[in-house]
N, C-alpha and C positions, 0 to 999 in steps of 0.2 A: 114381564116375560110369561108368556102362555104356556102351561105344561099340560098335556093331554091328561085326562082322567085315568085312561087306561095305564098310562106310565106311572101316575101316582100310585095306582092300586097295586101294580106289580112291584113298585118299590117297597110298599108295605109288606107284601107277601114275602119278598126277599129277607127283609129284616128279621121276620118271625121265623124264616128258615135257618138264619144265621145264629139267632140268640133266643134261648128259652126264657123269655121274661116272664112268663106266667109261673115258672118254677120259682124264680127269685122272689116274686110277690107273695107267693105261697109261703116260702121259708121266712120271709120277713114278718108276716102275720103270725105264723106258728111261734116265732120267738119274741112275739109282742113288741116288736120295733116299729114305731110309726114312721111314716114318710118324713115328718119334720125332723125327727131325730137322725135318720139315715142321711137325709139330705144335708144337714148341718155338719155331720161327720165327713161326708164326702165334698163338701164346700159348693154345693150346687142348690138352686132354689127347690122348693117342694113342688112347684109346678113343672120344673124340668125332670124332677124324680118321678112324677106322674107319668109324664110322656115316655121315659125309659121303660117303665113297667108296662105301659099300654103299647109299646112298640112303635110310638110315634116319632121318637128319637133314638139314636144309637150312641151309647156312652163310648168315650175312648177307652182303649185297652187298660191304661193305667187306672181309671176310674173304675172299671169293671173288676179289676184286680182287688182293689180296695174295698169294693162293694161285697165281694165273694168273702174276703178275709174278714170282714167286719160280722158277716153273718155266718162265718164258719163253714163255708161251702167251698169246694174245689171248682176252679175255673173250668176244667174239662168237662165237669157234669152240665155247666150252663151253655157252654158251646156245643151246638148240635153237630153230630157226625154227617 
């Protein structure tokens, strides 16, 4: 199935508007938690964790809640208004 590049780029921009993945990555690094450690805790691959942090994939809400809880961050801070 062919998906036009413009739609793919728009989809990526929408993901970044919805979720502040850069902030989650920053907090993870500040707390000295590696992607491998966090991905094990969440039950996902390290590769998928990287995609979440880079905005290439969007985690389920329950996974995002666990992610925030593990890092000690409120979910409302992560979700952009």
